[in-house]
N, C-alpha and C positions, 0 to 999 in steps of 0.2 A: 835170671828172670827180670833183669833190669828194664827190659823193653816194656813189660807189663806194669812194673812199678811206676814208670814215667807216665804211662797211660792213666793209671789210677790217680796220680797227683793232679792231672789236668781236670779231674772231675770237680775239684774245688768244693768239697764237702764243707758245710758249716760245722761249727764246733759241736752242736747238738746232734747233727747227722753222723758225724764221726764217732761220737760216743755210742749211738745206737748200732752203727755198723760194726764197731769193734766188739760190742757185746754179742751180737749175732754171730760174728766169725769165731769168737772164742767158744761160744756155746756149740757151734757146729763142729769145731775142731776137737774140743775136749770132751763133749758129752754125746753128741749125735753120731759123729763118725765112728767112734768105737762100738756103737750098738748096731751099725748098719748091716754088718754081715749076719749077725744073729737074726735080725728081723727078716732079712732076705731069705735065709735058710729055713726059717720056721713059718714064714708068711703070717707073722703076727702084727697086728696093728700097733704102731709105736706110740701108745698113749702117753708114756713117760716123756717122749719128745714133745708131744703137743702140750703137755702140762708145762714143760720148760719154756716153750715159746710163749705160752700164756702168762707165765711168770714175768716175762719181759714186756708183756702187753703188746705183742707184735701186731695183732690185728688192728690195734688202734691207729697205726700209721696211715691207714687208708680210710678211716672213718672220720667224718666231720666232728669237730669239737662239740657241737650242739647235741650230739647223740652219744657222747661218752668217749670220743676218740681224741687222738693227739696227732692230727694229720701232718704228714711230711711229703716231700716231693716224690712223684712217680719214679724218678730215677733211683731214689733210695729204696723204694719197694722192690724194684728190679734187682738191685744189688743184693738185697736180702735173699731173694729167691735164688740168685746165682750162688751165693755162699752156702745156702742150705743144700742145694742140689749137688754141689761139690762134695759135701759130706754124706748125704743120703738122699737120693733122688725121690724116694717114696715120701719122706717127710716133707720135702720141698713141694711136691705136687699137692699134698694134703693141705698145706698152708696156702699155696697159690690159688687153690680152688675156692677158698673162702673169698678171695678177691674176685675171681671170675664170676661166682654166683651172686655176690652181693653188690658189686659195683653198679649194675643196672638199677638196683633199688636206690642207690645213692644218687645216680644221675637222673632217674626218671620217676622216682617215687614222690608221693605227696608228703607234706610235712607231717601229717598224721601217721602215715605208713612208716616213715623214717624214725619218728620219735618212738613208735611202738615196737619196731622190729630191730633196728640197728644196735641198740644198747646190748642186746644179747650177743651179737657178733663182737662188739668192742670188748666185752668182758671175757671173750674166749670161746664163744660158740662156733660151731662148724657150719659152713655153707656148702651148697652143691648147685650145679648148673645142669638141668635136665632137658636136653635137646634131642639126643640121638635115639632113633628107633630102628627096628630091624630093616625097614624099607626107607629110612630117612637118615642118611649119614651126612656126607658133605652137602647133599641137597636137602636142606631142612624143610623145603616146601612139601615134601612127601610125607610128613608126619601125620599120624592118624589119631593121636590123643585128642579127645573132644572136651570142649567146655560148653556147658549148657546152663543158661540162667534159670534160677528157680527162686523167685522172691529176692531176699537179701543175700542169697547164696549162689555159688557156682558149683555145679555138679561136674566132677572130673572123672572121665573114664578113658582107659587106655593103658599104656605102659612105655617105659624107656629102658634102653640098654646102655652098657658101658658108662655108667654114671659114677664118676669119682666121688667118694664120700657118700654115695647114695644110701648106704645103710647106717651111717653115723651122723649125718648132717642134722642140725637142729632146724634149719630153714633151707628149703629147696626152691630155686627159681625154676618154674615149670613152664614150658611152652606147649601150646596146643592150638587147635582150631575152633573158632567160635561157631557154635551151631547157628545156622541161618545165614551165614555168609558163604556164598558159593565159590567165589574166587579163592583158590588154594593159597595164594600169597596174601591176599587181603584179609583172610580169615585168621591168620596167625596172631595169637594173643599171648600174654604172659601174666603169671600170677605167682605169689609167694605162698608156699604150702608148708605147714609145720609137720614135723615128723610123726607126731602122735595123732594125726588126722585119721579118724575111722575110715577103713577101706584102703588105706595105704599099706603096702606090704613089700618086702624084699623077697624076690622069687629065686634069686641066684647070686652067688658071688663067684666072679671069674677066677680061674686058675691060670695066671698069666706067666709069660716069658720073663718079664722084668717088672720093676715096681711092685714086687711081691708083698711088700709091707703096706702098700696103699690099697684100700678096698675099692673094687670096681664092681658095681652092682647092677643087676636087672631089677627094676622096680615096677610095681603094678598099682593102678588106680581103679578101684571098683566102687563107683558111686561116691567118691570122696566129696564131702560137702565142705567147700572153702568159702569163708565170708567174702562177699563181693568187694568189700573194702580192701581186700588183698590183691585186687587186679591192678597191674601196672598200666597206667594210661587208660585208653578206651579200648573196647573190643576192636580187634583188627590192627592195632598199633604194634603188635609183637615183632614183626619182621624188622621194623626200624630199630626197636630196642635190641633185638638179637644181633643185627649187624654192627651196631654201635658198640655192644659189649665185646664182640669178637675182635674189633679193632684194638681194644685195650688188653684183651687177654692173650692175643697172639704174640705181642712183644714179651709178655710174661713167659710164654712157652719158649721163646728165643733165649731169655735169660736162664731158664731151667736147663735148656740144651747146652748152653755155654758153660754152665756149672759142671755138667757131666764131662764136656770136652776138656775143660781146664784140669779136672781131676785126672783124666787119662793122660793129658800132656805131661803133667808133673810126674806121674808114676813112670811114664815112658822115659823121660829124660833122666830121672834118677836111676832107673834100671840100666839104661844104656851107658851111663857113666861108671857103673859098677861091674857089669857083665863083660867077661873077656872071651874072645875067640881068636885062635891063632896068635896068641900073645898080645893082642891089642884089645882095648876097650871097644865095644861095638859102636860107640858114638864116634870113634875116630875113622871109621870107614866112610869114604866120601859119599857113596850112594845113600847111606843112612843120614848123613848130614843134609843132603838135598831134601830128603823126606821131612826132616825137622824144620828146615827153612820154609818149605811150602806150608806146613801145618801151622807154624808160628805166625806166618803172614796172614793166613786165613783167619786165625783166631783174633789177631789184632784188628783186621778189617771188620770182622763180625761184631766185635766189641764196640768199635767206633761207630758203626752204623746203628747199633742199638742205642748208643748215646744220642745220636741224631734223632731217632724216633722218639726217645724220651723228651727231647727238646720240643718236638712238634706237639706232643701231648701237653706239656707244661705251658706252652705258648698259646694253647687253645685253638690249634689248627682245626678247621672244619672237616677236612677229609685227609686222612693219612692211611687209608686202607691198603694202597699198593705198597707203601713203605713198611707197614706192619707185615704184609705178606712176604716181602723180601727178607725182613729180619727173621721171621719164623722159618722160612724155607732155607735160607743160608745157614743159620745156626744149627738147625736140626740135621741138615746134610753133613755139616762139619762134625757134629757130635758122633754120627755114625762112622764117618771116615776116620776120625781121630781115635775112637775106641777100637776100630778094626786094626788100625796100624799099631796101636799100643799092644793089642794081643799078639800081633805078628812079631813085634820087636821082643816080646817076652818069650817067643818060641813056644815050646811045649808047655812051659810053665804058665803061659798066658791062657792056655786052654783049660787050666785046672783052677779050682775054686780057692786055692791057697793065695792067689793074687787077686787084688780088687779089680783089675782090668776085665776079668771075665764077667763080673757083675755089671760093670759100667757099659760094656758092649750090649748086654741084654737090656739095660735100662734105656740106652740111647735109641733103640729102634722105634719105640712108640712116638718119639718126638717128631718123626717124619709122617705120622699118621693122624694123631689127634689135632683138634682145632683146625680141621681141613687138611686133607692129604696134600703132600707136596706137589702131586700132579695137578690138583685143583689150583694151588697157588701159582704154579707155572702158567696155567691157563688164564687165570685172572690177570697176571702181570703181562703175559704175551698179548692178549687181546686188547689191552689198553692202547696198543700201538696201531691197531687196525683203523685206518681212516674211514670215515663214513662216506659212502658213495652218494653222489648227487642224484636225486630222483628226478625223472623227466617231468 
């Protein structure tokens, strides 16, 4: 794996970043990975893993210092997500969702909001991002959740589905439409809701193909009264907040997918060097070497592109939506291909739960679906090349 070791050295981690990353990788390798199969088989939420991450203070790396954090580079956050996903995809997405849900509060919240709410996350609280509804998936403008102003409060009615951490989050970033604004895009607004808000309930936990240790909830809002001071921005500014948040969460999903892909690649290479057929190790067959060459190249290219996107974020780029879409699309497609080939190379054993590649393949599939399906990302990327026609 010298190829990937050289790529890692080019990231030029600072001494402090290297310490954090080594701690996360050691925890992932020695504590989280050995528990992954149990949590997958039993569909139990990995609270002990979350407590271990909190003992490292890992939420703090994306929280500003003024609110209890110890912020580090976005690139380091992505590397932590990747390391966790390589060990346990469920644990990784639980952690990453804290960032997905709370980064808009960091970027768009008032000083009062951040001072009041962010210390909870810095100290280990869980966050959630509540966008999706039965008739509003990739097209968020179809959402029906309603926000109605009532004095110093906002009354929230409606519901969301497929919400990661929806049943366990301390704070939820909820998107809905502001009563009185007719335009479906202009009406979208965002607020932070606490889990113990009266009228909030969990109506269903999904029984999923993969990520079985991560809870995915349907949640309901029945006259939830939320302080108006929890509104992010002004009424109708939610779409801008939503799109900006997705631009930073999509590279996070790419890192998550690459962690799964890397785990599958390592397992596949190790097995191919050990397994013999017709007196030869299966890695010695030229056709199998071609497969490894293609997959290793794709993995290196996806890792390098993600580094580029991280640079854009850290350099304060105004718009990197297409680059983020490319990173998410390519990494998730690779995760699915990589895990499928890993199962194939394991033969019948790969189809059995005795080997990790079976779980990795199930975990990989959702990365092509959430944070915008890959069909939507291809459409976004493709239509960026359509030239505008001159109007007469």
